[in-house]
N, C-alpha and C positions, 0 to 999 in steps of 0.2 A: 470377170467381175470380183470374184473373192479374193482373188489371188490380193488385187488391191486393198481392199477393204482391213486385210485382214494384219498389211503394216501399221495400217494409221491405226486402227485398233489399238495393237503394241505400243504403239507411239505416245496414243493419247494415256494407255495403263502405266506406262512407265514417265509419263508428266504426272500424273496425280499420286505416284507413287514418290517423286523427287521429294526433298525435303524441303524445297521454297513451296512446293503444293501442301505439302504437310502443314508447316509456321501458317500460311497462309487461312489456311482452315482454323487454326487455335486461334490467330489474332479473332478472324471471326466469332467464332463461338466466344472468346473473352468480349467481345461487344457485345454481342447481346446480353452476355449472361449483365453487361455491367448496363445496360441498359434496362432491362429487367428487373435489375435490383433499385432502379433508380439512381446511380450515380454519377449519370449522362444522362443530357437534355435528346431527344429526336433531332437527329440532322434535319428534317425537316422544319421544323420549330426554328432553327437557327438560322438556315439559310434564310427564310421569312423576315425574319430579325436584321439579320446582314443586307438583305438587296433592300431593303427599306431606311438604313443607316446610312449606307455607301453607294456611289455611282458604280453605275455596271453591272456587271451580269457573271453569275457566280461560275467560274469555268470546268471547278476542281476541287476537291475538298477528300479530307483525309484524316482519319482518325489515328492517333496514335497514344501509347503510355510511355510518358517521357518523365523520371526521378518521381514518380510514385503520385502523380498527376496524370488524368486523361485529357489530352488536346485536339482541338479539331484544329488544320492546318487549310485553309481556305487562299483559292487565288479566285482575284478577281479582275474583269477585264473593262476597265471605265469607256467613256465614249471617246478619252483620247487615244486609247491604245496601248496605253505602257500598262502593263501586267502590275499590280500589286499583292501585297501576300499577308492574312491577320490568322494570329492565334489566338485561337480562345477559347478559356477554360470549357471545358463539354460539360460539366457541373451546372456550373453560372449562367454561362456566354458570357462573361465579361470578357473582355480584350484584353490579351496579355501583352502579343506585342506588335505592330507593323514592320512591314518593309516593302520598299519602294513608294512611288507617288501615287498616296493613300490620298480618296479622294470621299470626303466625306459631304452628308447632304446638309443645308441649312436645315433650322428648325421649320421654317415657310415649309421648302422644299419636301420635306419627310409630311406636312400635315396634307398639300394639295396633291402629292401624289401618293396617297394611304391604298393598298391592292394594286397599283400600278406601275410601283416601280422599277425600273428598269437599267 
């Protein structure tokens, strides 16, 4: 049992020491610092707004720092199954750009589905 366990530990240690893992940790630390400094809004807040505004479910979200600006890149799967992407300013939640067959909810739909949007 120990012989199998040691190579696994060595593999995990090598992975954690890799430049990619170190970059991921730095990215995580930068994102946390930006949140604590009030430079970005919490993802959970923006996801609630996104699911109220757009038809579908969020299937992926990433935070990126691009050209001096924090952006949330979000993939949404609507009922028709054709994924679309949106980019939001992470500080304000403002829509920066969208790609694909974006499906926004109508004003009446938003009003009728408060808290139950999917």
